[in-house]
N, C-alpha and C positions, 0 to 999 in steps of 0.2 A: 551274256556273262560281263561284259563291258558295263554295260548299260546299267545293269544291275550293281556293278562295284562301284560306280561313279555318282548313281543317285544314292547308297549308302556314305559312301564318302560325304557328299554334298548334307545329308541328313544327321550324320555325328558334327560336322562342322557346324550346323546352324544348332546342334543342340549344345554344344561346346561354348560358342556365343552367347546364347540365351542364357548359360549357366553361370557365366562371367556376367552377366548384367548389376552393375553399382546401381543400387536405388537410391541410396540416398548417402552426403557426405555434410558433417554438421561439424561445425559451423561452415555454413555456404561461401565464408570469405571471412578476409581480416584487414586490418587497415595498416599501414606504412607508419610506423613512427609512434607506437604504443608502447609504453613500458611494459606491457603485459603480452611479451612477445614470443613467448614460447609455447603452442598452442597445438592441443593435441585433434586431429580430424579420428572422429567416429565415421567409419566408412562402413556401409551396411548393402550388403546384397545377396545372393544367391552363393554360397561356397567360394567367396571370395578369399578366404586367409592364408592362402599358398600362395598371392600375390605380391610381388615384389615391385614396390612405388621405386620411382625414380626421378629426378627432377635438375635443371640446368638452370638457374634463377639467380645472378647475381645477388651475394649476400642473404639469401637464404637457401638453408640445409636440412635436410629431412636427419634427426640426432639420433630416432627411434622409431621402432617399427614394434607393435605388441600384439599379440593374439590370445586369443581366450577359447575358454571351452567350447564355444558356438563356434562355428567354420563360418559363418556368415555375417561375421565381424572383424574387420582389422583398424587398428587404433595405429594412426601416423605423425609423430611429432616433430612438427615445423621448428627453426629457431630463427627467427624474422630479425636480423641485424638493422641497429641503427639508420646502416646506411642505405637498407634496402629502398629502392623506389617503387610506385605504383606501377602495377601491369597483370597482368594473366599468366600465373603461375601453372606451367605446362607438366603435369603430373602424368607418367608414363606408367601404366602397371604393367608387369611381364612376368609370365610362365615359362620356364624351363629356357630361359635365354629369349624369347621372344614378347614384344609389345604385344599384348591382346586388348587392353585400353589405354584411354586418353580419356583425360579429365583436366578443364580449365579450372584456377581455384583464383578468384580473383583477391589483388591486395589494393586495396583503394587508397585513395586521399583523405586523411581527417580532414573536417572540417578546421577553420582557424580557431585556434585559442578553445578546441575543443577541451582539453583536459581541465583548464581552469572555469569551467561553465558555474554559473552559479545555482544553488540550490535554495530547497525553502528552508527558512528559519522564523524567529518569532515575530519576524514583520509581516507575515505571511498568513494567511487564511485558506484552509482547503477545502473544496466542494468535492464530495465523495458522491459517486454514480456507479448504480448498479447498470451497466448498459443494457441489458435484456429488457429493465424494467423503467426505462429513460423516456424514450421516445424513437418510434420507429418511422427511419426518415427512407429509408428505401425497402419496399415490401417485395422488392423482386429477391431478396437474399434470406426471405423468412423461412423456407425450407428450400435445403440444398443436398439433394442426392448427391453422392451417397450416404449421408452423413446418418447415423441410426435412429438418432431421434426425429422422429418424419412429420410432426404436428407442430401446432402452435395453440394456444387455449387462453388467451386473455381470463376467464372464467374460472381457471383452475391454477390456485397458485402455486403448486407445485411444477407446471408446464413453463415453456419458452414463451414468451410474450411478443416479440419479435423485432426490440429494441436493439439497434446498432449504431455504429462510429457516424454514418450520416445524421443520424437523428441528434447526437451531441453536437456535431459539429452546427447543425442547425439551430443549436440554442445559444451558443457560443456569446452573443451577445448580450443575450438575457442572463448568463451565468458574470458577464464582465459588468453589468450593469448593477448587479448585487453588491459589486465590490470585490468580489474573491480574485486571488494573485493565482492560485494553482487548482487543477483539478487531479483528483484519483480516484481511476476505475478501478474496479474489481479484475481480477483477469480478463483479459481478451483473447489469449489463445485459444487454440483449438480443444474442445471438450464433446470428445465423439462417444461420449457414454448412450445409451439406449434409453436411459430415464434421467432427470434431474440433474440437467446438464447446465440449463440457465445460468448458475452461480460461478461457473469458470474454474472452480478449485479443485478440480479434477482432471487436469492436462491431458490431452492425447497426443499434443505437437507441440513442444515449447518452441519452437522457431516459424511457428504460422500462426497469424490472426483466426480465429474461428471464423469461417464463411459468414456465418449469418451475423457477423458484426462488421465483414469486410474483409480488408486486405490489408497484408503490409505496408502497400504505398499507400491505403488510406489511412492507415495511422500516422506515419509521417504527414500527411496533409492535416490531421487532426491537429498532430502536435504545431506546425507552421502556423495555422491558422490561431492555434490560441497563443503563439507567441507574437501573432501581432497585435493581439490584446493586451499583450502585456501577465500573459499567462502562462505557467508552466505546466507542463504534464509529469505525475507521479506515477510509476510502475508497480504495479501488485505481483511481488514475485514469490512462488511457490517453493522451497527447497526440501521441505518433507516427503511430499508425496508426490504423486502423479497417479493418473486414472489408470485403471487395469485392461482399458481396451489401447493403451499406448505399444505400437510396436514393438519398442524393447523391455513388455511387459511381456507381450504374449509368446516373443521368442526373445527369450532372456540371454544376453551374451553370456553371462556366468550366474551359475546361483546365488554367489554373493553380490549381485547387482543389486537386489532388494533384501531387506531383514525379511525373516522368518516366511521365506519363498512356497517353504512346503505347506505348512500350519496356518497363516495370515492371523496367527494371534494379534486380539483385538489391542490396541493401547492402552493401560491401564489410569489414563489421564492424570497421574501423580505428580505435579510439577516439583514438587518438595522433595521428590526422591535424589533429585540431582545437587542438593543444598544439605539434605539430611546426614548428618556426622553418622547417622545408625542405618542407614536404609540399605539393603542388602544388595548386592549384584545383580538377582533376578528382578527385583522391582525396577533399578534403573534401565535395566534391559529393557524389560516392558514396557518403561513410558518411553525411550526415544526409539527404538526398536519397533514397536505396534503399530501393526494399521489402525489410523486415523478412523478409518471406515470400510466397509466390504470391497468397495469399488475404489477406493484409493490406495493405490500399492505403497507399502514405506522406503523412500530410498535409503540406500547404503551409502553414503558419503563417507564410510572409511575406507571404501573403493577407491584408492584413487583414479581409477579414471570416471567413474561417477562423479567424483569430488570435481576435477577437471574440468567435467560437461557443464553442470552447473555454474562453477566459476565463469566458466567461457557465456556460457548461455545468455548470463546477467551482462555483462559487459557487452555483449554483441547489441542488445536491445538498447543498449544509454546511447552508444555512440550511434547505430542504425537509427533510430528512430529521433535522436536528438533530446533525451527524456531530461530532467530537471530533479530527479529524486527517487528515491525506491521506499516501499513499505513492503516488509515481508510478513508474511503468514505463517503463523504457527510457530514461531521462532525457535523456542527452546525445544520442541520435539526434535529437532536435528541433532545429528553430533555437535558435541558443542567445539570440540577442536575445531572440525571443518566450518561453523560457523565463526569462528575469529578468524580461520584464513579467509574464508570470504568477504567477511566485511574489509579484512586490511587490504585485500586484493583491488578492490572495490576504490578505498580512499587513496590507495597510492597511483592508481590511474586517477582519480579525481579530486583532488583534495579539499574541496569547497562542497562535497557533494554530501547529501542527507540522506540516512535511513532511518526508518521508524518501524522497530519490531513489534510483533503482536504479542506480547507475553500477557495471556487473559486472566491474570490472578490479582485479586484486590489484596493479598498480601505484599506492601510495599517493599520488605526487605528481598522477597522473592523476584521483585520486577529489578529493581536496582542492582543484584546481580550482575547483571547484562550490559550495563551501561559503560561506555567506553572511560579509562580510567579509573574505574573502580579498584579498589585494594580489598580483594575476596580473600577471605578466610584462609581459602583452598590454593592461593597463588593463581587462579586462573584470570587469563587477562583477557577480554573482550576489548571490542573494537566497533561496538556497535552505537551510533552518536546519539538513538533519541528511543524512547519506550513509550508506548501507548499507556494513558495514566487511568486504568479501569476503576482506583480506590477512587478520586475524584468524583468520578463518574458518578459512581456508586452513592457519595456521600452528597452529594449536590441534591440529587433527589431524596434522599433521607431527611436532608434539612428542610426542603421545599414541601414535604408533603405528611410528617410527622410533627407531634406536641412533645414537649416536655415540659413539666409543671415544677420543675427543679432547675433545669438550667435552659438556654437559647439552645434552640434547634440548629442554629449556624456553627452549635459546636461540633457537631460531626466533619462538617469540612473544615473548618479551622484547625482541628488534630489531623485530617489529612494532608493537608498542607505543611503543617509544623514538620511532618515527616520526611520532608526535603533534603533533609542533612544524610539521608543516606544515598541522594545522588551527587555524584560530582560534578553534574551541568545540570541541576535542577529546570534549567529554563530550556533544556530538550525533553521536554514531554508533550506528546501528543493527547490533547484536552479535547474533548466531546461530549456533546448531549446527548446524542446516540450514532448507532453505524449501523452496519447491514447485519449487525449480529446481536445488536439489543433491541427491545421494545421502543418506539417511537417517543421521543421526549416529551410531548405533549400528552401523550397519551399515558405515560408514566404520572406525568404531572396531573391526573383524572381531569384533562382538560381544562386546566384553573390557567387564565390567559395573563391573570397578575401575576401569578408562580412561574409560569413560562417566561415573562418578560424580565422577571427577577433573575432566572436560570440564564438567559441570554445577553442581559448585561454584566453578567460574571464572565461567561466564557470568552466575551469580547475584550476584557480587561485582565483575566487572572493569568499570573504568569505560564508562558507555555505557548504552542502551535496550535491555534482552535482550528477542529474540523468542524463542518458540518453536513450531513446527509441530506440529498436532494430532497427537496418538499418539506424541510426542518422550518424554512422561511413562510411557507403557508398551512403551518401548523397540521402538517399529514399525520394521520394516525395509525395506529393497527388494534381491530375491534377485539382480536383473540390474542392473548396475552403468549407470547412465545413462539408464534407463528413467524417462522423466517420468512414465509412468504408473503404476509401481510408486513412484513417491516418493511421489506422490498417491494411494497406496492409501484403499482402505475402511477409515474408522474403525472400530474393535474395537464393536460394539453399535450402530451406526446403521441397520442396517435387522434387520426382524424374521428371527429364527431364525439371528442370527449364534451362531456357537459361541463366541465370546469378544464379552464389553463391558467397555470401561474405565469405566463410570460405576458400575457394578454389582460390578465384581469376577468376575465369572462367565465362568469358564475361562481366565481368566491362570495362567500361569503362577507358583512363586514368585519368580523373579526377576522377572518383570515387574510384581507385586503391589510388591516392594521397591522397585523402581526408582520406581512411582507416591508411594510414602511416601514417599522418601528425597526427591523433587521438590518434591511437595505441603509439605513441611516446611520444604524451603530457602526455597522461594516466599512463604511466609506470615509467615516471618520478614524475608526483604527487602522486604514488605509494611510492615512497622511500623519499619522502622530508618532513621532520620533519616540516619546515617551515608551508606549507601549512596545515597540520595535525594540529600543534595547533599554528601556529603564530597568531597574531592580525592582524590590519586591519587598512589601512589609506591611503586617498584617495586625490589628489590635485584637484581641480577645473579646469574641462576643459576651455581650452581657444579657442579663433578662428582656431587657427589652428588644432583644431579636432585631437589632441593627449590628450588619455586618461593616466593619470598616476598614480598608485597607488603600495604602498607595503604591501607586508605580513613579518611579522619581530617577532624575538624572541630575545633573550638576546646574542644570540651566531650567529643566521642567519638573513640576508636580500635577499628578491629577490624582484624585481624592475619589475613593468609589464607595458610596454609600446602600448599603442593601436592606431596605426595613419590610421585612416578612409580618410585622405583627399589621393587626386589622385597626389599629389605632397611631395616629401622629406622634411622634418622637421626637423630644427636641434634647439636642446633645449638648452636654457640657465643654465648649471647646478645650478647656485647660486639660481635659483627659490627654487630650492629642497634641500635648504642645512639643512634643519630639519632632513631630512633623511640620506642625504648622502653627502658625501666631494665631491669638484669640479673635484677632481681627484681619481680615482678607478678604479682598474681591476675585470672584472667578464665574465661568461660565459653565450653566449646567448644559451638556451636551444634550442632552434627553428633551430637556425641555424649550432649550434656546433662550433663558432666561438667566438675566445676569443676577448672582448671588453677593449680597454683603452681609458678611458675616459679622456679626460683634458679639463675643464672649460666647455666643449660643447658636444653634443651627437648628431648624425644624425640617424633619423629616415626613412628608405625608403619608399615610399608612400603603401599604404594598405596593410601596413605589422605589424606584435605583434612581440613584444621584450621581453621574459622573461629572466631577470638576474638575476642568482644567483652572488650575491657580494663576490668575493673572498678578497679583499685587497682593504682597505679604506685609 
């Protein structure tokens, strides 16, 4: 009987200890000296909600403990005072007065001048990479059990192809050689969905790099190696949703952790409901709370614990990895009051930081609503510095591909830029010929190389921050319009035995080689031109001759840009441009390297761009 009783007691003790196991603490650390110094730990484990946490660490206090419907969660809020020193905070978890678990929570030292880090501005050019489709630098991580998607297939545009962080690191010299100063990767965090997981926008662990891309430490290595080459790394943030395989979706802390938790109601995708004076509450709710996709659970940022979790996660990655900026996906789909608080928290911590929000709308008034310092009709105050300019993207393509017997086809572009009065900071717009959600620029231009060169010249000189999708420099295309998989095609030379290699030039056609040289030449010039980095913008209404003329200028320098879409050479009467330039001047054409001596007129050849650095007036 005694042996039986002892065995029973041991089994009970073992069962108790197993039951009290803590599986996750998020975030797993913080930093001393942060302005954001009241943090809430999400603690997850089996039946842990009745545990009592205590600490004894100088200048750090537990100020709050929250429990929720699900007993597998415990939320503990720390106040880290400015005087707190780095070290391990020992957290004891007690039950009925007895310590049953202990965990260390590291409080780390910040890097010097972390809060004052520089970010991306008009001076920069951004290279956008879809990591799975860029380069396979480590074949050992192609398939990682027990992740649910267990195959790679480069012949299937919806499957994983094997690209990873090591592949990007291997190409940093190439990216630098093109003239880029920033790299934006689509999401790198774990996406453990059973199918269609390569894109990264259905996260299943916000604190972990997907093992098929690499590790958290490898991300830091990537950022450090980029910095050695004077390039920053921009983090792609998703606040609106996560994947349905996320542990806190499969085991919800509370019913209000996500929106429409029972019905999974689909989003109506009507952005205008947020600014529509006549919109009904149900229409607004179905936009912000509806699920983006059946595999993307809509997160409820009105839940303060969820809001805190997302804000902390963003700051954690910036500080942990040494990031230089953010791009936020599906911006307006999240709760707008939360979005204002999230952006303000980032800027309070990092006052020079830039954040670009994806508001995929061609309605400029809709986009400008979200920019910092905009005085909105409803009093809404946003803190988002930069918006993505989808209107300009569409209108440049329209200008380059259509004909108009009444007006210049540049009129569409001109009128798009003319709407900049709606933005408090029009220079803070991300401009792009293509991205991972749009058809390739060369494809949209019907593979017309002359039109492509005109467009690239414009993106290199237009107001705003230019971003280019990987492979644009070598005229990559998608043959099937609207196909995300083809838009995100494999980068030339990113895999062994590729027939083409963008970095070395092997296998490229003569036109692709010419495109790369043209692209890189302009990007390197742009990188060193202070007028493009800091200058103002003024443009002249395009006339029927199909020449669009605009200037970038400062008090010390002027750059005149001329874009002739016409099939004929055009001679311009310089009297028309007297507000900006005299009738006689000397300039250098950056594209042709020719000295230009203008005398009352200026001739521009057919289907040609000229970028003139004015030397003498």
